[in-house]
N, C-alpha and C positions, 0 to 999 in steps of 0.2 A: 655529268655528275659534278656537283660543286664541292669544294673543300670545306670541311667543318672547321670553323674558327677555333683556334686553341685559346682557352681562357688565359688571360694575362694575369701574372702574379707579380707582386712587388716584394722583393727579398729584403729582409731586415739587414741593415748595414752594420748593426752593432753599435756599441757605445763609443768606439774610438778612444780618444784620449780621456774621455770621461771615466774610463775604467779605473784610471789612477785615483780619481776622487773616491770611488767606492772601495778600492783596495786599501787606501789609507784609513778610511772609516772602519772597515772590518778589522784591520790591524789594531787600531786604537781601542775598539770595542773588546777585542780579545784580551787586551792588557788592562781592561777595566777603567780606561781613561775617559771614555765617553759612553753615552747610551746609544741605542739604535731604535728609532720609532718606525715600525714597519709601514704603517699607512702612508706617512709622509715620504719615506724613502722610496717606496714602490711607486708612488705617484710621480716622483721625479724620474724614476727609471722608465716608466711608461711614456712620460713626456719626451724623454730623450730617444726612446726606441721607436716611437710612432713614425711610420714611413712617410717622408715628405720628399718628393722628387724635385720640386722647384728649388733651385740653388739659393735664391734670395730668401725664400721663406725658411729654408733650412738654416741659413746663417742667422736670421732673426731669432729662430728658435734657440740656437746655441747662445746667442747674446743674452736673451731673456733668462736662460737657465743659470747664468753666472750669479746674479743677485739671489736667485732662489736657492742655489746650492750653498752660497755663503750663509744665508739665513738659516738653512737646515743644519749646516754644520754647527752653528752656534746653538741651535735648538737641541741638537743631540748632545752637546757638551753640558758640563755642569756649571758653566760660567753664569754670573749674574745676568739679569735681563738687560737687553740692549738699551732700554729706556733709562737705566741707571747710568750707563756710560754716557748717553747723550746729556743727561742732567749734570754731569761732571765735566763737560767739555770746556767750559769757561775756566775751570781750575787747571785742567790739563794743558791748556794753551799758555798758562803762566809758567810752566816748567821750562827749564833750560833745555836746549836741543840735545845736549849730551845725555841728560837724564831720560829724555824721551827715547833716544836711541837705545839706551840701556834697557828700558822697559820692553821695547820691541824685541831685543835680543833675548830677553828672559822668556818672552812669549813664543818666539821662534828662534831657538838657539842655533848657532852656526852648524853644529853637528846634525841638526835636523835638516838644514838646507843641503848638506852633503849627502845625507841619506836619501833626500828627495831626488837629487841628481842621479844617484845610483839606481833608484827605482825607475826613473824615466828611461835610463839606458837599458835596464833589464827588460822593461816593457817593450821597448822598441824592437828588440831582437826576438823576444818570446812571441810577440804578435805575428811574426812571420811564419810561425809553425803551429800555433794553437789558436783556437777560437776563445780568446780571453773573455769576450762578453758573456759567453755561455757560462764559463767558470765563475765569473763575478756574480751573475744573476743567481746561480745555484748557491753560491756562498752567501748571498744576502738572504735567500730562503732559509739556509741553514742557521744563520744568525738569528732570524726571526723565531725559528722553532726552538733554538737553544735557550734564548733569553726568556725571562718571564714577563717581558714587556712592561716591567715596572721601572720607575725612575727614581732618581735621588735628587730631583730638583722640582720646583714648582714654577709654572709660567701661566700665561693667560689663556692658553689653549684649553677648552673644556675637556678634550680627550686626555690631555696631560694631567689636568687637575683631578679628573676621575680616577686615573691610574694611581696617582699619588695617594688619594684617599683610600683606595683599596689596599694599598701597601701598608698604611698606618693602621687601618682597621685590623688587618691580619695580625699585627703585632700588639693589638689591644690598645693602640693609641689613635683613635679616630679623630677626625677634625673637630667634632663637637666637644669632645672631652678636652682636647688641647686648648681650644678657644676658651672654654669655661675655666680651665686652669689658669690661663693668662689673665682673664678678667678678674678672677678671684684674687690673684696675686696683686694686681694693680690696685684693686679696691682695698685690700688689707694694708697695703703699703701706705695708702693715703691716711690711714688712721694712726700711724706710728710717729711718735715725736719723742725726741730726747729732752729730758727735763734737766735744764741747767740750773745751778744755784742762783738765787736772787742777787747775791752779792759775794764777793771774795772774802770780805772781812779781814782778819789778820793773817790770812794764808800768804805764804812767801810767794812773791811774783816770779813768773818765769815766761820767757819768750817761747813762741811756737813757730817753728820753721817747717813749712810744707815744701818738700822738694818734688815737684811734678815733672816727671821725665816722659817725653814723647818716645814711643817705640821701644818699650822694654817689657818683655813677658818672660816667664820662666823658661819657655821653649827657646826664646831668643838667647837667653843666658847660657842654656845648655849647648846650643850650637856654637856660640862664640867662646865657650870655655871659661866663663866667669862665675859659674855657680859657686865655686869655692874661693872666690876672691876674698882677701882679708876684710874688705868692707863689710861683707854679709855676716861676719863673725862678731861685729861690734854691737849689734842691735840687742835690745832687751826683749822685744816682742816681735814675732814674725808671723804674718798671716800666710798660711800655706794654700788656702782656698779662697783668695780674694778675687772677686769678679768686678772688672772695671765697668761692665754694663754697656760699653760702647767701644768702637774702634777708631773714633775720630777725636781730635784734640778739643774742638769747641764744645761738644756735648760733655766730654770728660771733665773739663774745668768747671762747667756749670753744675754738673752733678756733685763735684767736690765742694763747691761753695754752698750747695743746698743739702749738705750731709746731715743736718739736724732733724730731717724727716725721712720717712721711708722712700724707697726708690720710685721716682715719678716715671710716667711713660715718656717716650722721646718727644712727642709733640708738646707735652706740658713744659718742657724745658724752656720754650720760647714764649711762655706766658708768665704773667706776674706771679711771684711766689709769695706764700705766706711768710711774713717776717720771722716767725718762729722757726722756719725751715732754714733760714740763712745762717750759716755758721759764723760768718763775719759779724753779722748784726748781733747775734747772741753774745759773742765775746766783747764786742764794742760796748754792750750794755754793762759789762763787768769791768769796764775801764781799759780795755785793750785798744791799742792803736793798730793801724794797718800798714802793711808794706807790700808792694808788688814789684817783682823783678822778672824780666825775660832776657835771655841772651840772644834774642832775635828781634825783629821789628814788629812782630805781631800783626802784620798787614794781611798775609795770606788768609783767605776765607774769613777776613774781618775778625780774627781770633781775639785781639786785644779789645776791639770795640764791643764784641758780643760778651766777653768776660765781664767787662764793666757794666753793660746794660742789663744782663740777665743774672750775673753773679753778685752784683751789688758792691763791687770794690771801687771806691771813688777816691783813689790816691794816685799821684803821678808815679810813673815808672822810675825806679832807681836808675840813674844815668849810666849809659854804657860808654860815654865819651872818654877817649884815651885808653880804653881797654884793648888788649890784643884780639885781633880777629883771627880766629883759629880755623874757621871753615867758611865755605861759601855754600849757602843753602840751595836746595833743589830748585828754588825759584830765582836764584841769583843774589839774594840779600845776604848781608854779613851775619855770621854767627860768632859771638864773642866767647872768650874763655870762661868756662864755668867757675873755676877756682877764683879768678880775679874778680868776677862780679859778686860772688858770695863774700869774698874778703872785703869788698867795698861796702857791702851791707853791714857786715860785722863791725867795720870801723865806725859806722854811724850809730851803733848800739852802745859803744863803750861808755859814753857820757850820759846815757838815758836811763831813767829809773822806771819809766812807764812800760809795762809789758806790751808786746806787740805780736800780732799774728801776721806772719810774713809768708807770702806765696811766691815761690820761685819756679818758673817754668823754663825748662831747658829743651831746646830743639837739636841738641848735639847728636842725637842718634837717629834723626829723621832720615828715611830712605832717600837716596839720591844726593845727600850732602857731599861736597868735595873738600877733602882735607887740603889745607893750604901749605905751601912750602914742603911738599912731600910728593913722592912719586904717585901718579894718578892710579888709584885703585877703585874698585866698585864692588857692589854686592856684599856678600858675606865677609870678604876680606877687609873691605872698608869698615864695615860695621864692627868687626872684631877689634880693629885698631882703635876706633872711636870709643867703644864701650870700655875697653881697658883703660884708656886715657881718662874717661869720665869717672870710673870707679877709683882710680888713683887720686884724682882731684878731690872727690868726695871724702876719701879716706884721710887725705891731708887736711882738708877743712874740718873734719870731725876732731882731729887732733888739735887744731887751732882753737876750736870751740872749747875744748876741755881746758886749754891753757889760758883762755880768756877770763876764766873765773865767773862767767855768767851762767844763770840757770836757763837752759834751753831744752825744749822737747823737739827732737828732730823726727819728722815723719816723712819717710820715703814712700811716695805714692805715684807710681807711673800712670800716665793717662790711659795707656793701652799698649799692646805689643807691636812689634814691627812686622810680624808675619814673614820671618826669614825663610821658613820652611815651605810655605805655600801649601796648597792642597788642590783637589780636583775643581774647586769652584773659583780659586783665586791663585794667580801666579805669585811668586815670592815678592813681597813688598806691597802687594795689593791689600787694602783693608776695607773694601766696600761693604763686606759683611762681617759682623762682629762674631767671628768663629771662636770656638772654645780655646784654641791655642793662642789667640790674640788677646782675649779678655782675661786670661788667667795670669795675673800680674803679681810680682813680688812686692808686698807692702810690709814695711818694717819700721819700728819705732825705737828711738834711743833717748833715754833721759840723761841729760848732761848737767852737772853742777858740782861745785867744789866740796859740798858737804853731804852728798848722797851716794849710795851704792846699792846695787841689787843684792837682795839677801837670798835669793833662790835661783833656780835654773832659768834659762831663756824660756819664755812662754811661747810655744808654737800653737797657733790657733788653727785647728784642723777642720773646724766647722765652716760651712759656706758663709761668706761674709761679703759685705760691700761697704760703701762710704759711710753709712749710718754708724757702723761699728767704730769708726774713727772719731766721730762726734761724741759718741758715748764714752769712748776712752778718754778724750780730753776732759769731759765732765767729771770722770772718775778721778783723774789726776788732780783736778781743782779741789774737789770735795775731800779727797784723801789728804791734801796738804802735804804731799811727799817731800817738798823741798824744805820743810821745817824739821824733818826727822833725819836721822843718819842713814837709815836703810829703808828700802821699799821692797815690796813683794810683787813681782811681775804677775804672778798667778792671781793675786788679789785684785789687781787693777783690771784684769780681763775676765773675771768670772761671771759678769753680767752683760757681756757684749751681745747685741742682737744678731741673730742669724738672718741671712737674706738668700733666698733661693737664686740660683743662677739663671737669670733672665737678662738678655742683652738685646739692645735695639739700636739700629740706625734708621735713617729715613728710608722707608720702603722695605725693611727686613727685620725679622725678629727671630732670635735663637733662644731656645729654652733647653734645659737639661733636666731629665727625669730618669731616675733609676740607672744612672750611668750612660744613658743614651741621649743624643742631642738631636733636636728637631728644629727645622727651619720653615718659616713662612715668608713668602715674598709678595703675597697679595692680602695678608691680613685675615685670611679665611681658611686656607688650605695648608696642610702641613706634610712634611716628609722628613725622613731621616737625613741628617746632615751627612753628605758623602765622606767617608773616611779614605785615607790614603791606602 
């Protein structure tokens, strides 16, 4: 009688240290910090659990799983697409090493590394007594059943796009409707133009000083504690719902120089503009000269070159020679004192009778700047010091303008916010996507002159606005000839300012606001709710 052979079985060895990967993802999902895509995650689980007895093949399997797991972690996150990071690599390589380290620590704080160490230790001991892999797989099943499998980001995956479309449809904001809304917005904006007077005539001349500040939003001001700074109480007109329409400096300056027409699409910024859209050209036709100032070299991302080429400002920079270097920029170049540079410009105006439109661009608040002759600080602490110093400088300069006896309209118009708070899609300081907290910027106007004063209260503009409103306001000041009279009404100067819906764009992303909700598209076709904190 022969023995019946016993069927050979291969026992599943479990996930091993890969359990930690899924434990972390389940924890982050429970906190609402990432999403969890069942199909992709269970595919990785199956790949890791499939029994392979050959040690070499098993090792190859685990090595191959590493890039797949990293990609899936990003896919589950709310971070921008990887292709956007790759597109910015040349700029990232220009950052100083200290700033690069700071960004890494923001993405993976030291406390997170400590928690990871404790998790490893806990897993090591618990794995001696429990089948952790069984618990993890069951937890993944529970997560899949608990979630609605909808996402708050859009990527190139057809499954993800379809899920996002289902989500927006359920809320009455389907892809087709949002695409139509965007196209109608851009089409109507192309039709809008500010009508400037043909000539100034006998109107009293006045200078226009636009102070364009990098990285200053209402949200940043709140975090840094400068919302109630004395500077903000000096203005005659304050826009409470101004949308910068971008989160990058280059597009922001071009949009400002083209403020005499409606808001163009991002791609149109790098095409020739109709002369009637160029604010500097319109004022030059009325006899205005031009001035351009930057307290940095304007080299990073070709900011100065692009401002000249696409903004139509063809004058040399006001010299920074001999001025105090107060900061070292994130890319290592010098950043000079705001007050000293503005004082130098004012000194050139004292003997001039021709009115001028001056654009001053400040990089004093840019993320990653290092304050010189001071203890090294970073992040919000550094920003708070720098914004207080900037506001103090601007307050002092406003006082000097009043004492100069010149007629000057000062326009504070930040390029975009600094993103100090960060959100699910972007770490603090990251501005790849023009999120609502970054594009909601404090824009304010002050009319300065020896013979005028405001006759009414400060005008707070509560309707959605953007750059075109500034161009119309300048036209109103010219036609009203306020500098010939003793008093002016802020309300009268602002009663016809155009509204502009909140639509913001960078290369590869669009964010729109409808009915108090914000939607994002990363592929130009599909939309989803912008993830809130």
